[in-house]
C-alpha positions in Angstrom: -33.4 95.0 70.5 -30.0 93.3 71.2 -28.2 90.2 70.1 -25.1 88.2 70.9 -22.9 88.9 67.8 -21.1 85.8 66.5 -18.3 86.8 64.1 -16.8 83.4 63.3 -13.4 83.1 61.9 -13.3 84.5 58.3 -14.7 87.9 58.9 -12.3 89.0 61.8 -9.3 87.3 60.2 -9.6 88.2 56.6 -12.6 90.5 55.9 -13.1 92.9 58.8 -14.7 95.4 56.6 -17.8 93.1 56.6 -18.1 93.5 60.3 -17.7 97.3 60.0 -20.6 97.6 57.5 -22.8 95.3 59.6 -22.1 97.2 62.8 -22.8 100.6 61.2 -26.1 99.7 59.6 -27.4 97.9 62.7 -26.3 100.8 64.9 -28.3 103.1 62.6 -31.3 100.9 63.0 -31.0 100.9 66.8 -29.8 97.3 67.2 -27.4 96.6 70.1 -24.6 94.1 69.3 -23.0 92.4 72.3 -19.6 90.6 71.8 -19.5 86.9 72.8 -16.6 86.4 75.2 -14.4 83.4 74.3 -16.4 82.3 71.3 -14.6 80.0 69.0 -14.9 78.7 65.4 -18.5 77.7 64.8 -17.4 74.3 63.6 -17.2 74.5 59.8 -20.4 73.1 58.2 -18.7 71.3 55.3 -15.4 69.7 56.3 -15.8 69.5 60.1 -19.3 68.1 60.0 -18.3 65.4 57.5 -15.3 64.3 59.6 -16.9 64.1 63.1 -20.5 65.2 63.5 -20.5 64.7 67.3 -17.5 66.9 67.8 -18.9 69.4 65.4 -22.1 69.6 67.4 -20.2 69.9 70.7 -18.1 72.9 69.4 -21.3 74.6 68.1 -23.1 73.9 71.4 -20.3 75.5 73.4 -20.8 78.7 71.4 -24.6 78.4 71.9 -23.9 78.1 75.7 -22.1 81.4 75.7 -25.1 83.1 74.2 -27.4 81.3 76.7 -25.3 82.6 79.5 -25.7 86.1 78.1 -29.5 85.6 77.7 -29.4 86.7 74.1 -30.3 85.2 70.7 -27.3 84.9 68.4 -26.9 87.1 65.2 -24.5 85.6 62.7 -22.9 87.6 59.8 -21.7 84.4 58.0 -24.1 82.0 56.3 -21.8 79.0 57.2 -21.9 80.0 60.9 -25.6 80.4 60.6 -26.1 76.9 59.2 -23.8 75.3 61.8 -25.2 77.1 64.9 -28.8 76.9 63.9 -28.6 73.2 62.9 -26.9 72.4 66.2 -29.4 74.4 68.1 -32.4 72.8 66.4 -30.9 69.2 66.4 -30.0 69.3 70.1 -33.4 70.6 71.1 -35.1 67.8 69.1 -32.9 64.8 70.0 -32.6 64.2 73.7 -30.0 61.3 73.5 -27.7 63.4 71.4 -28.2 66.4 73.7 -27.3 64.3 76.7 -24.1 63.0 75.0 -23.1 66.5 73.9 -23.7 67.8 77.4 -21.5 65.1 78.8 -18.7 66.4 76.6 -19.5 70.0 77.6 -19.4 69.1 81.2 -15.7 68.7 80.9 -15.4 72.5 80.3 -18.1 73.4 82.8 -21.0 74.1 80.4 -24.4 72.7 79.6 -26.6 73.3 76.5 -30.1 74.2 77.6 -31.8 75.3 74.4 -32.9 78.7 75.6 -31.9 80.9 72.7 -32.4 81.1 68.9 -29.9 81.7 66.0 -30.6 84.3 63.4 -29.1 85.6 60.2 -28.8 89.2 59.2 -31.9 89.2 57.0 -34.0 87.6 59.8 -33.0 90.5 62.1 -33.9 93.0 59.4 -37.2 91.3 58.9 -37.9 91.7 62.7 -37.0 95.4 62.5 -39.4 95.6 59.5 -39.0 96.5 55.9 -40.7 99.9 56.2 -38.5 101.0 59.1 -35.4 99.9 57.1 -36.7 101.8 54.1 -37.3 104.9 56.2 -33.5 105.1 56.9 -32.7 105.2 53.1 -31.7 108.7 52.4 -29.6 108.1 49.2 -31.5 105.6 47.1 -29.3 103.5 44.8 -31.5 104.4 41.8 -30.5 102.8 38.5 -28.2 100.2 40.1 -28.8 96.7 38.9 -27.8 94.1 41.5 -27.5 90.3 41.2 -28.0 88.6 44.5 -26.2 85.4 45.4 -27.9 83.5 48.2 -25.4 80.7 48.4 -25.9 77.3 49.9 -25.9 77.7 53.7 -28.5 80.5 54.1 -31.5 78.3 53.0 -30.3 74.7 53.3 -31.0 72.3 55.0 -34.4 73.8 54.6 -36.2 71.6 57.2 -33.8 72.9 59.9 -33.1 76.5 58.8 -36.7 77.2 57.7 -35.6 80.4 56.0 -37.2 81.3 52.7 -37.9 78.9 49.8 -34.7 76.8 49.2 -35.2 76.6 45.5 -36.7 80.0 44.7 -35.8 82.4 47.6 -37.0 86.0 47.4 -36.2 87.7 50.8 -32.7 88.9 49.8 -34.0 90.3 46.6 -36.7 92.3 48.4 -34.1 93.7 50.8 -31.9 94.7 47.9 -34.8 96.7 46.5 -35.3 98.5 49.8 -32.1 100.4 48.9 -33.6 101.7 45.7 -31.6 99.3 43.6 -33.1 96.8 41.2 -32.6 93.1 41.9 -31.8 91.4 38.6 -32.8 87.9 37.7 -30.2 85.6 36.1 -29.5 82.0 35.1 -28.3 79.5 37.7 -28.9 81.9 40.5 -28.7 79.2 43.1 -25.4 77.8 41.8 -22.9 77.2 44.6 -19.9 79.7 44.8 -17.5 76.7 45.0 -15.8 77.7 48.3 -16.1 74.1 49.6 -14.8 72.6 46.4 -11.8 74.9 46.5 -10.4 72.8 49.3 -10.1 69.8 47.0 -10.0 71.1 43.4 -9.2 74.8 42.9 -9.6 74.6 39.1 -13.2 73.4 39.3 -14.0 75.9 42.0 -12.6 78.6 39.7 -14.8 77.3 36.9 -17.9 77.7 39.1 -16.9 81.3 39.8 -16.4 81.9 36.1 -19.8 80.4 35.2 -21.7 82.5 37.7 -19.9 85.7 36.7 -20.8 84.9 33.1 -24.5 84.6 33.9 -24.4 87.8 36.0 -22.7 89.7 33.2 -25.2 88.3 30.6 -28.1 89.6 32.7 -26.6 93.2 32.6 -26.1 93.5 36.4 -23.8 96.3 37.6 -22.6 94.3 40.6 -23.2 91.2 42.8 -24.4 91.2 46.5 -23.6 88.4 48.9 -24.4 87.5 52.6 -21.4 85.2 53.3 -17.7 85.9 53.7 -16.8 82.7 51.8 -19.0 83.7 48.9 -17.4 87.2 49.1 -13.9 85.7 48.8 -15.0 83.5 45.9 -16.5 86.3 43.7 -14.3 89.2 44.8 -10.8 87.6 45.2 -11.1 84.6 42.8 -12.6 86.9 40.2 -9.3 88.6 40.2 -7.7 85.2 39.5 -10.0 84.8 36.5 -9.1 88.3 35.2 -5.4 87.6 35.4 -5.8 84.3 33.7 -8.1 85.5 30.9 -6.8 89.0 30.4 -9.5 91.1 32.2 -12.6 89.2 31.1 -14.7 90.1 34.1 -14.7 93.2 36.3 -18.0 92.8 38.3 -17.9 94.5 41.8 -19.0 92.4 44.7 -20.6 93.8 47.8 -21.6 92.5 51.2 -25.2 93.5 51.5 -24.7 95.8 54.6 -22.3 97.8 52.5 -25.0 98.6 49.9 -27.4 99.3 52.8 -24.9 101.7 54.4 -24.4 103.5 51.1 -28.2 103.9 50.7 -28.4 105.2 54.2 -25.9 108.0 53.6 -22.8 106.4 55.1 -19.7 107.9 53.3 -17.8 105.3 51.2 -14.6 106.2 53.0 -16.1 105.0 56.3 -16.5 101.5 54.8 -13.8 99.1 53.8 -14.4 99.4 50.1 -10.8 100.0 49.3 -10.0 96.5 50.5 -12.2 94.9 47.8 -10.0 93.1 45.2 -12.5 93.9 42.4 -12.8 97.7 42.4 -16.2 99.1 43.3 -15.4 102.3 41.4 -18.0 101.7 38.6 -20.8 101.2 41.1 -19.9 104.2 43.2 -19.7 106.4 40.0 -23.1 105.2 38.9 -24.7 106.2 42.2 -22.8 109.5 42.2 -20.2 108.9 44.8 -16.4 109.1 44.8 -14.4 105.9 45.0 -11.9 105.4 47.9 -8.3 104.7 46.8 -7.7 101.0 45.9 -5.2 98.8 47.6 -5.2 96.1 44.8 
């Protein structure tokens, strides 16, 4: 099983530890990840799409063409990239006039969208591997750990295009959390946006969304949060630090990229992950599951 790995912008530039965890866990599961030569930004699904949809589709299609030339489906580690690339892929396959116009643009750089590959997120690939096989690699179950999952906006919507889980009451992420031996905790406003898109126009309101979600997570008695998107990671890990500084340490809820938890449950030593780069210390979680915390850089 092999995929063309699309890293996007945020992970390699600001959160490389997310790539590290994903590569480690997929390598353990026997998945081959192939780098995409000359891949660019996916074409941000919020600001870019709203400014110029045709250009947004053309940029996404150029990336799709690279995977087509490799003969591999795309695996994205970012929910925003997933939405952009899958929406472009599905839309261009469905709408011939739009596909012809985008291919006219692509012809200027010697490429043509053919619609021969698919775009998948991390959970889709894990589903293909199979829950039982994933569970069979868990050698250090995260027993007693209570995890609040955050699905975010771009993993399940637009639902008619992405066709991944129930957009209002999704369950797949929770089920994969429980494969690690941890408990997935229900909490209020679970589908509330992290506020990353809002941060571009109103940081105060974006911070308020973070604070609201953290409040609900704390109220539910969760030990930590788990995310699947680098933008959500920044919101809850980095901006939580801003909330703490403003409110005198009100919240201290560790945030994990799901592959990090999966790696820990599969016996990967914490020091081989990038946990020390988290801005909200994961020490309390590591202590609860009987592991030593790497030194913090915060």
